[in-house]
C-alpha positions in Angstrom: 0.0 0.0 0.0 1.4 3.4 -1.0 1.7 6.1 1.7 -1.3 8.1 0.3 -3.4 5.0 0.0 -2.6 4.2 3.7 -3.5 7.7 4.8 -6.8 7.6 2.9 -7.6 4.1 4.3 -6.8 5.3 7.9 -8.9 8.4 7.6 -11.8 6.4 6.2 -11.6 3.9 9.0 -12.1 6.4 11.7 -15.9 6.3 11.7 -15.7 2.5 12.2 -13.1 2.8 15.0 -15.4 5.1 16.9 -18.5 3.0 16.1 -16.9 -0.2 17.3 -15.4 1.1 20.6 -17.0 -0.5 23.7 -19.0 -2.9 21.5 -18.9 -6.7 22.1 -17.8 -9.0 19.3 -17.8 -12.8 19.5 -15.2 -14.2 17.1 -15.1 -17.9 16.4 -12.6 -20.1 14.5 -12.0 -23.8 14.1 -8.8 -25.7 14.8 -7.9 -25.4 11.1 -7.4 -21.6 11.6 -5.0 -22.3 14.5 -2.9 -24.5 12.3 -2.8 -22.1 9.4 0.3 -20.0 8.5 -1.8 -16.8 8.7 -2.8 -17.4 12.4 0.0 -15.2 13.7 -1.3 -12.3 11.6 -4.8 -13.0 12.7 -3.8 -12.9 16.4 -2.1 -9.5 15.8 -5.3 -8.2 14.4 -7.3 -9.6 17.3 -5.0 -7.8 19.7 -5.3 -4.6 17.7 -9.1 -4.8 18.0 -8.8 -5.3 21.7 -6.5 -2.3 21.9 -9.1 -0.2 20.1 -11.6 -0.7 22.9 -13.6 -3.6 21.4 -14.7 -6.2 23.9 -13.7 -9.6 22.4 -14.9 -13.0 23.2 -13.0 -15.6 21.2 -14.3 -19.2 20.7 -11.9 -21.8 19.2 -12.4 -25.2 17.8 -10.1 -28.2 17.7 -11.4 -30.8 15.2 -8.1 -31.5 13.4 -6.2 -31.5 16.7 -8.7 -34.0 18.1 -8.4 -36.2 14.9 -4.6 -36.2 15.3 -4.8 -37.1 19.0 -7.3 -39.9 18.5 -5.1 -41.3 15.8 -2.1 -41.2 18.1 -4.2 -43.2 20.6 -5.5 -45.6 18.0 -9.0 -44.6 18.8 -11.7 -44.5 16.1 -14.7 -42.2 16.3 -17.5 -41.3 13.9 -18.7 -37.9 12.8 -22.5 -37.8 12.1 -24.1 -34.6 10.7 -21.0 -32.5 11.5 -20.9 -33.7 15.2 -18.4 -36.2 16.6 -19.8 -39.2 18.5 -17.6 -38.9 21.6 -17.7 -42.1 23.6 -16.0 -42.6 27.0 -12.9 -44.1 25.5 -12.4 -41.0 23.2 -13.3 -38.4 25.8 -9.8 -38.0 27.5 -8.1 -37.6 24.0 -10.8 -35.0 23.1 -10.3 -33.0 26.3 -6.5 -33.2 25.9 -6.6 -32.0 22.3 -8.9 -29.1 23.1 -6.8 -28.1 26.1 -3.6 -28.1 24.0 -5.3 -26.0 21.4 -6.5 -23.5 23.9 -2.9 -23.2 25.4 -1.6 -22.7 21.9 -4.1 -19.9 21.2 -3.5 -18.3 24.6 0.3 -18.4 24.1 -0.1 -16.7 20.7 -2.4 -14.0 22.2 0.0 -13.4 25.0 2.8 -13.0 22.5 0.7 -10.6 20.5 -0.1 -8.6 23.6 3.5 -8.3 24.4 4.4 -7.3 20.9 1.7 -4.6 21.0 3.1 -3.4 24.4 -0.3 -3.7 26.0 0.9 -5.2 29.3 0.8 -1.7 30.9 -3.0 -1.9 30.4 -3.1 -5.1 32.4 -4.6 -7.0 29.5 -5.4 -10.6 30.6 -6.7 -13.6 28.7 -9.8 -14.5 30.7 -11.8 -17.8 30.7 -13.8 -20.0 33.0 -16.6 -22.5 33.3 -19.1 -20.2 31.5 -20.9 -22.8 29.4 -23.3 -25.3 30.9 -24.1 -28.3 28.6 -26.3 -31.3 28.3 -26.1 -34.5 26.3 -27.0 -34.3 22.6 -28.7 -37.6 23.2 -29.8 -40.1 20.7 -30.6 -38.6 17.2 -31.7 -40.7 14.2 -30.7 -43.8 16.1 -27.2 -42.5 17.0 -26.2 -42.1 20.6 -23.8 -39.2 20.8 -22.8 -40.0 24.4 -20.3 -37.4 25.6 -21.0 -35.0 22.7 -23.4 -32.3 23.9 -25.1 -29.1 23.2 -25.1 -25.8 25.0 -27.7 -25.6 27.8 -26.9 -22.2 29.3 -24.2 -19.4 29.1 -23.1 -17.5 32.2 -23.3 -14.1 30.5 -22.8 -12.1 33.7 -19.5 -13.9 34.4 -18.3 -13.2 30.8 -19.4 -9.5 31.0 -17.5 -9.1 34.3 -14.3 -10.2 32.8 -14.8 -8.0 29.7 -15.5 -5.0 32.0 -12.3 -5.6 33.7 -10.4 -5.3 30.4 -9.8 -9.0 29.8 -10.0 -10.7 26.4 -12.1 -13.8 27.0 -11.2 -17.1 25.4 -13.6 -20.0 25.4 -13.1 -23.7 24.4 -15.7 -26.1 22.9 -16.3 -27.9 26.2 -19.3 -27.7 28.4 -20.1 -29.1 31.9 -23.2 -30.5 33.5 -24.4 -29.9 37.1 -23.5 -33.5 37.8 -19.9 -33.0 36.7 -20.0 -34.5 33.2 -17.9 -33.0 30.5 -19.3 -32.7 27.0 -17.6 -32.1 23.6 -19.4 -29.2 21.9 -19.5 -27.7 18.4 -17.5 -24.5 18.4 -20.0 -22.8 16.1 -22.8 -23.5 18.5 -20.8 -22.3 21.5 -20.1 -19.0 19.6 -23.8 -18.7 18.7 -25.0 -19.3 22.2 -22.5 -16.9 23.7 -23.3 -14.2 21.2 -27.0 -14.5 21.9 -26.6 -14.6 25.7 -24.4 -11.4 25.5 -26.6 -9.8 22.9 -23.3 -9.2 21.1 -23.0 -6.5 18.5 -21.3 -8.8 16.1 -20.8 -12.6 15.7 -17.9 -13.3 13.4 -17.0 -16.7 12.0 -13.6 -17.3 10.5 -13.8 -19.8 7.6 -11.5 -21.5 5.1 -13.5 -19.8 2.3 -13.6 -16.0 1.7 -17.2 -16.1 3.0 -20.4 -17.6 1.7 -19.9 -18.7 -2.0 -22.5 -19.2 -4.6 -22.8 -22.2 -6.9 -20.1 -20.7 -9.2 -17.7 -20.1 -6.3 -18.2 -16.4 -6.3 -18.4 -14.5 -3.0 -21.8 -13.4 -1.8 -21.2 -10.0 -0.2 -24.4 -9.6 1.7 -27.3 -11.8 2.8 -30.4 -11.0 4.8 -31.9 -13.7 7.0 -34.6 -14.5 4.4 -32.0 -14.7 1.6 -29.7 -16.9 3.8 -32.6 -19.2 4.6 -33.4 -19.5 0.9 -29.8 -20.1 0.1 -29.5 -22.9 2.7 -32.6 -24.6 1.4 -30.9 -25.0 -2.0 -27.6 -26.5 -0.6 -26.9 -30.2 -0.8 -24.2 -29.9 1.8 -25.2 -28.0 5.0 -23.3 -24.7 5.6 -23.0 -24.9 9.3 -21.6 -21.5 10.1 -24.3 -19.8 8.0 -26.9 -21.9 9.7 -25.6 -20.9 13.1 -25.3 -17.2 12.1 -28.8 -17.1 10.8 -30.2 -18.5 14.1 -28.1 -16.1 16.1 -29.5 -13.0 14.3 -32.7 -13.3 16.2 -30.9 -11.4 19.0 -27.5 -10.4 17.5 -27.2 -7.3 15.3 -24.9 -8.6 12.6 -23.0 -11.7 11.7 -20.0 -12.1 9.4 -18.3 -15.0 7.7 -14.8 -14.2 6.5 -11.6 -16.0 5.7 -8.9 -16.8 8.2 -6.5 -17.6 5.4 -6.1 -14.0 3.9 -3.9 -11.6 5.8 -5.9 -8.6 6.9 -9.4 -9.8 6.0 -10.7 -9.3 9.5 -9.6 -5.6 9.6 -10.9 -5.1 6.1 -14.3 -6.5 7.0 -14.6 -4.3 10.1 -13.0 -1.0 8.9 -14.1 -0.6 5.3 -17.5 0.0 3.7 -17.5 -3.1 1.5 -15.6 -5.5 3.8 -14.0 -8.7 2.7 -16.4 -11.5 3.4 -20.1 -12.1 3.8 -22.3 -9.9 6.0 -25.6 -11.4 7.3 -28.2 -9.1 8.7 -31.9 -9.2 9.6 -32.6 -6.6 6.9 -30.5 -5.0 4.2 -28.1 -2.4 5.6 -28.5 -0.4 2.4 -31.7 1.7 2.5 -33.4 4.3 0.3 -34.8 7.3 2.1 -35.6 11.0 1.7 -32.9 13.4 2.5 -32.8 15.8 5.5 -30.8 18.9 6.2 -28.3 16.8 8.0 -27.4 15.1 4.7 -26.2 18.2 2.9 -22.5 17.5 3.6 -22.7 13.9 2.5 -24.5 14.8 -0.7 -22.0 17.6 -1.5 -19.1 15.1 -1.0 -20.8 12.7 -3.4 -21.6 15.1 -6.2 -18.6 17.4 -6.2 -16.4 15.1 -8.3 -19.1 14.9 -10.9 -19.5 18.7 -10.8 -15.8 19.1 -11.4 -16.0 16.9 -14.4 -18.9 18.9 -15.8 -21.4 16.0 -15.6 -23.6 17.8 -13.1 -24.4 21.4 -12.7 -22.6 22.9 -9.7 -24.8 23.5 -6.6 -23.5 25.6 -3.7 -24.0 24.5 -0.2 -26.6 27.3 0.3 -28.6 26.2 -2.7 -28.4 22.5 -1.7 -29.6 23.4 1.8 -32.8 25.0 0.3 -33.3 22.1 -2.1 -32.4 19.1 0.1 -36.0 18.0 0.6 -36.2 17.2 -3.1 -33.5 14.5 -2.8 -33.7 10.8 -2.4 -30.7 8.9 -1.1 -29.2 5.4 -0.9 -27.5 5.1 2.4 -25.0 2.3 3.2 -23.8 1.9 6.8 -24.7 5.6 7.4 -22.7 6.7 4.3 -24.5 8.3 1.4 -23.5 6.4 -1.8 -26.1 7.6 -4.3 -28.6 10.4 -4.7 -31.2 11.8 -7.1 -33.5 14.8 -7.0 -37.1 15.3 -8.1 -38.3 18.8 -8.8 -42.1 18.9 -9.4 -43.9 21.2 -11.8 -47.3 20.6 -10.5 -49.2 22.7 -13.0 -47.8 20.7 -15.9 -48.0 17.4 -13.9 -44.3 17.0 -14.8 -41.3 16.3 -12.7 -37.6 16.9 -13.3 -35.2 14.1 -12.5 -31.9 15.8 -11.6 -28.6 15.3 -9.9 -28.4 11.5 -10.3 -25.1 10.4 -8.8 -23.7 7.1 -7.7 -20.4 6.8 -5.9 -17.7 5.2 -8.2 -17.2 2.3 -5.8 -20.9 1.4 -6.0 -21.7 1.6 -9.7 -22.6 -2.0 -9.7 -25.7 -3.6 -8.2 -28.2 -1.5 -10.1 -28.3 1.3 -7.6 -29.2 3.8 -10.3 -32.2 1.7 -11.2 -33.3 1.6 -7.6 -33.1 5.4 -7.3 -35.1 5.8 -10.6 -37.7 3.4 -9.3 -38.0 5.4 -6.0 -38.2 8.7 -7.8 -40.9 7.4 -10.2 -42.9 6.2 -7.2 -42.6 9.5 -5.5 -43.6 11.3 -8.7 -46.8 9.3 -9.0 -47.7 10.0 -5.4 -47.4 13.7 -6.2 -49.8 13.2 -9.2 -47.1 13.7 -11.8 -47.6 11.9 -15.2 -44.1 12.3 -16.7 -40.5 12.9 -15.9 -37.9 14.8 -17.8 -34.1 14.9 -17.5 -31.4 17.1 -18.9 -28.1 15.4 -19.5 -24.8 15.9 -21.4 -23.1 12.5 -20.8 -25.5 9.8 -19.9 -28.2 9.9 -22.6 -28.0 6.2 -23.4 -28.5 5.2 -19.7 -31.8 7.1 -19.7 -32.9 5.9 -23.1 -32.4 2.3 -22.0 -34.9 3.0 -19.2 -37.8 4.4 -21.2 -36.8 8.0 -21.7 -37.3 9.4 -25.2 -35.5 12.3 -26.8 -37.5 15.6 -26.8 -37.2 19.2 -27.7 -36.6 22.1 -25.3 -40.0 23.4 -26.2 -41.6 20.3 -24.6 -40.3 21.3 -21.2 -42.5 23.1 -18.7 -42.4 26.8 -19.4 -40.5 27.8 -16.1 -37.8 25.3 -17.1 -37.6 26.5 -20.7 -36.9 30.0 -19.5 -33.9 28.7 -17.4 -32.5 26.4 -20.1 -28.7 26.9 -20.5 -28.1 26.9 -24.3 -24.4 27.2 -23.7 -24.4 23.9 -21.8 -26.6 22.4 -24.6 -28.0 19.6 -22.5 -30.1 16.9 -24.3 -33.7 16.6 -23.2 -35.4 13.3 -22.5 -38.9 12.6 -21.3 -40.5 9.5 -19.9 -44.3 9.0 -19.4 -45.2 7.5 -16.0 -48.7 6.2 -16.8 -50.8 5.0 -14.0 -48.7 2.0 -12.9 -48.2 1.7 -9.1 -45.3 -0.7 -8.4 
C-alpha cells in the first residue's frame, strides 16, 4: 500500500473505529485456523481490535487436533451430521486436544499482547466455566454419548471479565451440574455466547472467503430470508451460516470471512465493502428521503461529478434549500447515491436531476433503484411524466424508457432557465398510472 493509500484508508476507517469502541464482538474459528500459516497475523489483528476498545470473546475449535490425538491413541470415532460421536474411550483424548489447542491460542495471544506493548494496560486472557451443557442424546438412532449441546451461558460472568479489560477465550467444552464433560461444536458455542451477551457482532472465520454461490463467487451480503433460501438449496449444509442465521434473532450482525487471507478481519470491520459475507436481519442499504443533516454527504458525493462537468454545480446554500427534493441510498450511514425530483405541478411533470452514484458502487443497479424510487414519489405527487437534462448519460436514460424531446416540450418555467451554452439533451418519460 502506497503512503497516500494508507493515509486515505486510515482516515476512512475512523468512523468505524469510533463506532466499534466498547462494542462486544464474538469471534469464532476452528482448529484449522489455529494450524494455518496466517494465524500469527490473525492474532495480531485480534490484539489490535482489543486495543481499540472492542470487547472480544474468542471461541476456538479443535477438530483437526482431536483427529490427530485420536489417531495417536489408535481410537476411532464417527462424525455424524458434523458432530463427533464422543464415547467414554475417546473423551480423554478430546479433552487433551482441546486443552492443548487452547494453550496454543492463549500463548499466541500473550505474545501478540507483548508485541503490541499492552501489558501496561493489564490485559489478561480470561476464561472460565461459563458454558453449561447437556447430552446431545440419541438422534436418528445414533447415541452421541459425551457429545453435547449448550444448555446455558453464564453471560454475567463473561461480562464481568470483559468489563475488567480481559480478552475472553472459550473452548468447545461444556459441563453439566453432575460434573460430566461434553464435547461441543465451536460454532454452537459461539452462537449461544453471542445470543446470551446480545453481542453487537458474531464473526465466524472460515477457510472460504465467505459464503460462496454455486459458481464459487463470494456473496457479499445476505439478509436472513436470503440466507434461509440459500441454505434450502444446498446439498451440503453450511454450518456456520446456519448458526449465524439462528443467532441473528438477537445479534445485530453476523459475518463469515476467511482466516487464510492476511488482513481480511480488519478489512471487514473497517471498510465499507468489507472482505467477506455480511448477514443481517434486513438489508443495511436503504433508500430514504434526505434531510438537512445530509447536505454535507450529498456535497461530498456530487462534487467530483460537478468538477467533471457531468452535473451542474450546486452551492451548499442552494443545496440546503433544495435538500428536501433529494432521495438517497445510504449504506452503513454513508451516502453512496442520490437523485432529486423537482415537481412542476401545474404541468403534472417532474424533473429528475442530480443522479449520482459513488464510483465504488456503480454495480448492483443502484441507479435503477433510485429511478424506481423517484418514479414512485412522482406518481404519489400526481405527476404523469419525468424529464431529465443530460450531457453525458443519454443512453442510460434511453435504456430506461426516456425518449429524446425538444426544449419546447419542457415546462415553461424550465424553458426560461434552459442553458443553451451547456446544450444539455432533453429526455422525457411518461409515467402512466402504474403503481409498483
